[in-house]
N, C-alpha and C positions, 0 to 999 in steps of 0.2 A: 322035833322039828328042827330043820337045818337053818343056818344063818341066812342062806339064800331065800328060803321061804319067809323068814321074818322080815328081811329087807323088802320082799315083794309086798307083804302085808303093809309095811310102813309106807311104801310108795303109793299104794292104793289109798291109804288114809290121807297121805299128803295131797293127793289129787282131789279127794272128796273135800278136804279142808280148803283147798285153793279155789275150787269152782264156786261161783256165786249162784244164788237162786233168783235174784232180782233182775239180772241182765246177762246177756250172752258175751262171751269173750272168744277171741280168735284162737285158732290153733297155733299160730306163730307165738302168741303171748304165752300159751301153755308150754310150747317147746322151749321158749326162752327161759321160763321159770324152772323147768325141769331138765335143764341141759345135761345134768349128770346121768339121766336115764337115756338109753339108746332110743332113737326115734321109732324103730320098729316095736320095741317093747312098750313105749308110751302109746303108740297107735293101737296095739293089741289091748292094752288096759282100757283105753277109751272105747273100743269096740265092745269089750266085755261089759263095761259099765252101761253102755247104751242097750245092749242085749238084755241086761237085767232090769232095765227101766229106771236106773239111778241117775242118768243124765239125759238131757234132750239135745239133739243135734239139729242145727238149722243151716241150710245152704244159703249163702249170700246171693241176693238177686242181682246186685250191681257190682261188678268188679271194676275198680277205677283204673287199674293197670295190670299188665301181665305179671303173674307171680303172686298176686294178692291171695290171701286165704279164702278158700271157698266155704269152709265150714266154721261154725261157731258153736260153743257149748255152754250149757248151764245145768245146774242141779235141778232135778225134779223134787217134788215133796217127798217121794219115796227115798231119794238120794239123801235128803236132809235127815230123814229118820234113820237111815243106815249109818250115816256119819255119826249121829249121836249115839247109836247103839255101839259102834266100834270104839268110839272114844271112851264110853262108859266101861265097856269090856276091857279095854286096855288099861284103864285106871284101876279096875278091880284086880286084874292079874298083877299089875305092878305093886299094888298094896299088899297082896298076898305074898309076893316074892320078897318085898322089903321086910314084912313081918317075919318070914322064915329066916332071912339073913340076920335080922336083929336077934332072933331067938338062938341062932347057931353061934353067934359071936357077941360077946358082951362088949360094952364100950371100953372097958379097961383092956381087953384083949386087943381091940383095934388100936388103942393108943400105944401099947407096949410092942406091937409087932413092927418090924422094919419093912414089911411087905408093902410096897407102894399101892398095891391094889386095895388094901383095906382103907388107907388114907383117902384114896380116890373115891371109894364107895361112900365114906363119910361125907366128903365134899359133895358128891352127887345127891345124896339124900337131903342135905341141907339146902342145896340149890333147888331140888324138886319141891321141897316144902315151901320155899318162898314163892315159887311159880304157881303152886296150887292155890294160893290165896286169891288169885285173879282168874279163876277158871272160865270166866265168861267170854273171854276174847279168843278169837281164832288164832291170833299171833302167839298167844300164850300156849295154846294147845300144840302149835307147831314147835315151840321151844321145848315143851315137855317131851315131844316125840324125839327130838335130838338128844335130850338128856337120857331118855330110856334107851335109845339106840346105843349110846356110848356105854351105858351100864351093861346092857346085854352083850355087847361086843367084848367088853373086858372080862365077862364071866363065862362066856361060851366059846372062847377061842379054841 
């Protein structure tokens, strides 16, 4: 799997984590939050999620001024299930990867090596462990995604 595919999966997860289930949010708020994603790519992801039944799209009935957002989005119940499934899958894969890394490298090897990647890995694993203690919050899941992304980027360059 390429880094581009991994980033695409992360962006989909970020979108599923960002969208609420209890109220609609405007497309400009989504674009503002995901400014690092090209607008065309973001719109394609939203269309794909809608097609799969993971998000609900509502057209605004009253536009107050020209240029107002016409569409609003929220997660469906199926979207929440998919989000939970992806987060669980991501954590299982991460756990397996961490176990493999720990098996391949002993702690003493990591401390004796001058390679900054090993020190960075140790730091990432400690940081990940602290964040896992509070897995119930969406903000924490977003932070875990950032940590995992950094770890994958450093190992699959």
